[in-house]
C-alpha positions as CSV (number, residue, x, y, z in Angstrom):
1,M,-17.8,-39.0,-3.9
2,Q,-16.5,-37.8,0.0
3,R,-13.1,-39.6,-1.0
4,K,-12.7,-37.4,-4.4
5,I,-13.5,-34.1,-3.2
6,K,-11.5,-34.8,0.3
7,L,-8.8,-35.7,-2.5
8,I,-9.5,-33.0,-4.8
9,I,-9.3,-30.2,-1.5
10,L,-5.7,-31.9,-0.8
11,V,-4.3,-31.6,-4.1
12,S,-5.4,-27.8,-3.9
13,L,-3.9,-26.9,-1.2
14,L,-0.9,-28.7,-1.7
15,V,-0.7,-26.9,-5.2
16,G,-1.6,-23.6,-3.5
17,G,1.0,-23.7,-1.4
18,A,3.8,-24.7,-3.9
19,I,2.9,-22.0,-5.8
20,V,3.2,-19.6,-2.9
21,C,6.3,-20.9,-2.0
22,A,7.7,-20.3,-5.7
23,I,6.3,-16.8,-5.7
24,R,8.0,-16.0,-2.3
25,W,10.7,-18.2,-2.3
26,K,13.5,-15.4,-2.8
27,A,12.2,-13.1,0.4
28,W,11.5,-16.5,2.6
29,F,14.4,-18.5,1.8
30,V,17.1,-16.7,0.4
31,T,19.7,-14.4,1.9
32,P,20.7,-12.0,-0.2
33,P,24.6,-11.1,-0.5
34,A,26.3,-8.9,1.6
35,P,28.4,-6.5,0.3
36,I,32.5,-6.9,1.4
37,W,33.8,-5.4,4.5
38,E,36.4,-3.1,3.4
39,G,37.5,-0.8,6.8
40,D,39.4,-1.6,9.6
41,T,38.4,-5.1,11.2
42,I,37.2,-5.4,14.7
43,N,36.2,-8.4,16.8
44,V,34.2,-7.8,19.9
45,S,32.6,-9.6,22.6
46,F,29.8,-7.6,24.4
47,N,29.7,-7.7,28.1
48,T,26.5,-10.1,29.3
49,F,24.9,-11.6,32.4
50,A,26.4,-14.8,31.7
51,N,29.9,-12.9,33.7
52,D,29.2,-13.4,37.3
53,S,31.1,-10.6,38.4
54,I,29.0,-8.0,36.1
55,L,25.7,-9.9,37.6
56,S,27.3,-9.5,41.1
57,S,27.6,-6.0,40.3
58,L,24.2,-5.1,39.6
59,Q,22.2,-6.7,42.7
60,K,20.5,-3.7,43.1
61,E,16.8,-3.3,44.0
62,N,17.0,-0.1,41.8
63,L,18.6,-0.3,37.9
64,D,17.9,2.1,35.1
65,F,18.4,0.6,31.5
66,L,17.4,1.2,28.0
67,I,15.3,-0.9,25.6
68,L,16.1,-0.6,21.6
69,G,14.2,-2.3,19.2
70,D,15.2,-3.2,15.7
71,I,18.2,-1.2,14.4
72,H,18.7,-2.6,11.0
73,S,22.6,-1.5,11.0
74,S,20.6,2.2,10.9
75,M,22.4,3.7,14.2
76,T,25.7,5.5,14.4
77,S,28.0,5.7,17.1
78,D,26.6,9.4,17.3
79,D,23.5,8.0,18.2
80,F,24.9,5.8,20.6
81,N,26.8,8.8,22.0
82,T,23.7,10.7,21.9
83,L,21.9,8.2,24.1
84,A,24.9,8.0,26.3
85,K,24.9,11.8,26.9
86,R,21.1,12.0,27.9
87,H,21.1,8.8,30.1
88,P,24.6,8.5,31.5
89,N,23.5,6.8,34.7
90,I,22.1,3.3,32.8
91,Q,23.4,0.7,34.4
92,F,23.1,-1.8,31.4
93,W,20.6,-2.0,27.9
94,A,18.5,-4.3,26.1
95,Q,18.4,-5.1,22.5
96,L,15.5,-6.7,21.2
97,G,16.8,-8.5,17.6
98,D,17.4,-7.4,14.4
99,W,20.6,-5.3,15.3
100,M,22.1,-6.5,12.1
101,E,20.5,-6.2,8.7
102,R,21.5,-9.5,7.5
103,P,23.6,-12.3,9.1
104,S,27.1,-11.5,7.4
105,F,30.4,-9.9,8.1
106,Y,29.8,-6.9,6.8
107,H,26.8,-6.0,8.9
108,E,28.2,-7.6,11.9
109,Q,31.4,-5.1,11.4
110,L,28.7,-2.3,10.8
111,M,27.4,-3.3,14.3
112,Y,31.0,-3.4,15.9
113,H,31.7,0.2,14.4
114,S,28.5,2.1,15.6
115,V,29.0,1.4,19.7
116,S,33.2,1.3,19.2
117,G,34.5,3.9,21.8
118,T,30.8,4.8,23.3
119,L,29.8,3.5,26.7
120,F,27.6,1.0,24.7
121,E,30.4,-0.5,23.7
122,T,31.3,-2.1,27.7
123,L,28.0,-1.6,28.9
124,P,26.5,-4.9,30.1
125,I,23.4,-5.9,27.4
126,V,20.7,-8.6,27.0
127,A,20.9,-9.3,23.6
128,I,18.5,-11.5,21.7
129,P,18.7,-12.4,18.1
130,G,15.8,-11.6,15.3
131,N,14.9,-12.9,12.5
132,H,17.3,-10.9,10.3
133,E,20.2,-12.4,12.6
134,Y,19.2,-15.8,11.1
135,E,20.3,-17.4,7.8
136,K,17.1,-17.7,5.7
137,G,16.2,-21.5,4.2
138,I,13.7,-24.0,5.1
139,I,15.3,-25.0,8.2
140,K,17.1,-21.3,9.3
141,Q,20.0,-21.2,10.9
142,L,21.6,-18.8,13.5
143,Y,24.5,-16.6,12.0
144,D,27.5,-18.5,13.1
145,N,29.4,-15.9,15.0
146,W,26.2,-14.7,17.1
147,K,26.9,-16.3,20.0
148,H,30.4,-15.3,20.4
149,I,29.1,-11.4,19.6
150,F,26.6,-12.2,22.8
151,P,27.9,-15.0,25.0
152,N,24.8,-15.1,27.1
153,P,23.6,-16.8,30.2
154,H,22.6,-20.5,29.5
155,N,19.9,-21.1,31.9
156,G,16.9,-21.2,29.4
157,P,15.8,-24.2,27.9
158,R,18.0,-27.1,26.6
159,R,17.5,-26.5,22.9
160,F,18.0,-22.6,23.0
161,L,21.1,-22.3,25.6
162,G,22.5,-18.6,25.1
163,T,19.7,-17.4,23.1
164,T,16.8,-17.9,25.3
165,Y,17.6,-17.3,29.0
166,M,17.0,-15.1,32.0
167,V,18.9,-12.5,34.5
168,D,17.8,-11.9,37.9
169,F,17.8,-9.0,39.8
170,P,16.4,-8.3,43.3
171,S,13.4,-6.3,42.3
172,F,12.9,-8.3,38.8
173,R,13.2,-11.2,36.7
174,L,14.4,-10.4,32.8
175,F,13.8,-12.8,30.2
176,A,14.9,-12.5,26.7
177,I,13.1,-14.8,24.2
178,D,14.3,-16.0,20.6
179,T,11.2,-16.4,19.0
180,D,13.0,-17.0,15.6
181,G,14.5,-20.0,16.7
182,L,11.1,-21.2,17.2
183,Q,10.6,-23.8,14.4
184,L,9.3,-27.0,15.2
185,F,6.2,-27.6,17.4
186,S,8.3,-29.3,20.3
187,D,10.2,-26.0,20.4
188,Y,7.1,-23.6,20.8
189,T,6.3,-26.2,24.0
190,Q,9.7,-26.3,25.6
191,V,9.7,-22.6,25.5
192,N,6.6,-22.2,26.6
193,F,6.8,-24.7,29.6
194,W,9.8,-23.3,30.5
195,L,8.9,-19.5,30.4
196,K,5.9,-20.4,32.6
197,K,7.5,-22.0,35.2
198,S,10.2,-19.4,35.6
199,I,7.6,-16.7,35.8
200,R,5.7,-18.6,38.7
201,E,8.8,-18.8,40.4
202,T,9.5,-14.9,40.8
203,K,7.3,-14.9,43.7
204,S,7.2,-11.0,44.3
205,K,9.6,-10.1,41.9
206,F,8.1,-8.2,38.9
207,T,8.5,-10.1,35.7
208,I,9.7,-8.5,32.5
209,V,9.8,-10.6,28.9
210,L,11.8,-9.2,25.9
211,M,10.6,-11.0,22.4
212,H,11.8,-10.4,18.8
213,H,8.3,-11.4,17.5
214,P,5.2,-9.6,19.1
215,I,2.3,-12.3,20.1
216,S,-0.2,-9.8,18.6
217,S,1.1,-7.8,15.7
218,T,1.0,-3.9,15.3
219,A,1.1,-3.6,11.7
220,E,-1.0,-4.8,9.0
221,G,-0.3,-8.6,7.5
222,R,2.3,-9.2,9.8
223,M,0.3,-11.4,12.4
224,N,1.9,-14.5,14.5
225,P,-0.8,-17.2,15.1
226,M,1.7,-19.4,16.8
227,M,3.3,-16.9,18.9
228,W,-0.3,-15.7,20.4
229,L,-1.4,-19.6,20.6
230,T,1.7,-20.6,22.7
231,F,2.3,-17.6,24.8
232,N,-1.1,-15.7,25.7
233,G,-1.9,-17.6,28.2
234,T,1.8,-17.5,30.1
235,L,2.3,-13.8,29.0
236,S,-1.0,-13.2,31.3
237,E,1.3,-14.4,34.1
238,A,3.9,-11.4,33.2
239,D,3.7,-7.7,34.0
240,V,5.5,-5.9,30.9
241,V,6.4,-7.7,27.6
242,F,8.5,-5.9,25.1
243,S,9.0,-7.1,21.4
244,G,10.0,-5.4,18.1
245,H,9.7,-6.8,14.8
246,D,6.8,-4.7,13.7
247,H,8.8,-1.5,13.0
248,N,6.5,1.0,14.6
249,Y,5.6,2.1,18.4
250,A,2.6,0.9,20.4
251,R,1.5,0.2,23.9
252,W,-1.5,-1.2,25.0
253,E,-2.7,-3.1,28.7
254,E,-4.5,-6.8,28.7
255,K,-7.1,-6.9,31.1
256,Y,-8.2,-10.5,32.5
257,E,-11.1,-11.5,33.9
258,N,-10.4,-13.2,37.5
259,S,-11.8,-16.3,39.3
260,F,-12.2,-16.9,42.7
261,W,-9.1,-19.2,42.7
262,N,-7.0,-17.0,40.6
263,K,-6.6,-12.9,40.6
264,K,-4.8,-11.9,37.6
265,N,-3.0,-8.6,37.6
266,S,-3.1,-7.1,33.8
267,T,-0.3,-7.2,31.5
268,V,1.4,-4.1,29.8
269,F,2.4,-4.9,25.9
270,V,4.7,-2.7,24.1
271,T,6.4,-3.0,20.5
272,T,9.1,-0.9,19.8
273,N,11.3,0.4,17.1
274,A,14.9,2.1,16.8
275,S,15.2,1.6,13.2
276,N,14.8,3.7,10.0
277,K,12.7,1.2,8.4
278,N,8.8,1.6,9.8
279,Y,5.6,0.4,8.9
280,P,1.9,2.2,9.3
281,V,0.0,1.7,13.0
282,K,-2.6,-1.1,12.0
283,D,-6.4,0.3,12.5
284,K,-6.7,-0.8,16.6
285,E,-7.5,0.6,19.5
286,F,-4.1,1.5,21.1
287,D,-3.3,3.2,24.5
288,C,-0.4,5.0,22.6
289,S,1.1,4.2,19.3
290,L,3.3,6.0,16.5
291,S,5.2,5.3,13.2
292,Q,7.7,7.0,11.2
293,I,10.0,7.9,14.2
294,P,12.6,5.7,15.6
295,V,12.2,5.4,19.6
296,Y,13.6,3.7,22.6
297,E,12.4,2.9,25.9
298,Y,14.1,4.1,29.4
299,L,13.0,2.1,32.6
300,S,13.5,2.5,35.8
301,V,13.0,-0.3,38.3
302,T,12.5,-0.4,42.1
303,K,11.1,-2.9,44.6
304,D,7.3,-1.6,44.1
305,K,7.1,0.1,40.9
306,I,8.4,0.0,36.8
307,S,8.3,3.4,34.8
308,I,8.7,2.9,31.3
309,K,9.2,6.3,29.6
310,T,9.4,6.2,25.4
311,Y,11.4,8.6,23.8
312,E,12.3,9.7,19.9
313,L,15.8,8.4,19.2
314,K,17.2,11.3,17.3
315,T,15.4,14.8,19.2
316,G,14.9,13.0,22.8
317,K,11.4,13.6,22.8
318,L,8.9,11.8,25.0
319,V,6.6,10.2,23.3
320,D,4.8,8.3,25.9
321,E,4.9,7.2,29.7
322,V,3.4,4.5,31.7
323,T,4.3,3.3,35.4
324,I,3.4,-0.6,36.9
325,K,2.9,-0.5,40.9
326,K,3.3,-3.9,42.8
């Protein structure tokens, strides 16, 4: 009798899973066809910290830079020029994935043309892929040209060279995590082991983590349980974590219980969005939250503090600010 019940439950789960996959097949596994690009063609490799001369030139205790979340092909060269005029002293910038709306030549060209002729064309960038840079499928594949566009450092986990990596500065260590490339259970464990070890090696430096998917979603129906189960403990040792994907802005601080053998500082989590695509913020207590309006972050890092200011992308209005001290 028990064997029959177990068999019925197993069959029901399999049938239910098959029905859900059939209903969501196009959304989950099929990349829509892209328009044909008809303008002039640009081929660019962005400046990254794989270039030793770029890394050496920015070995400074005080650094200012911008963080842009999802863009989804919605930012124009006017937007980038406005940011350059607003923050002329930034030394590099970071993008949290989903810059392209789809992994295609058409959207690649939109990306190039949006920064062509602006400060951001030559400014060093820390870039990670998002789920929209991956071809959909049962086994997802990163867009073929992405690693040429962003020739990133190869100092991360073996399976994720060029997409998961770190950049060292005198005052902080910056981590870039390719979360959409995590498909096997061993992918999660390999990246988490590398991240934990690398954070613990930083000693007195600040640690800043950039990832596409948040470990705790800020929008309804977009939870990533494997992200939380894998990285929650490790990220409790970081100072601040930035993520995109949920198409809204939210900041909160996680405070941890200390034990007599281990004293933990709190971790600041920020989910951000620079695109016109937006989702309402879920009904949860955040220190600050905002939806419907594209934003970005301006960071100023010294040896003893990180200053984070969030601005509306179009108007430059200050939305939120927080300081983390060492």
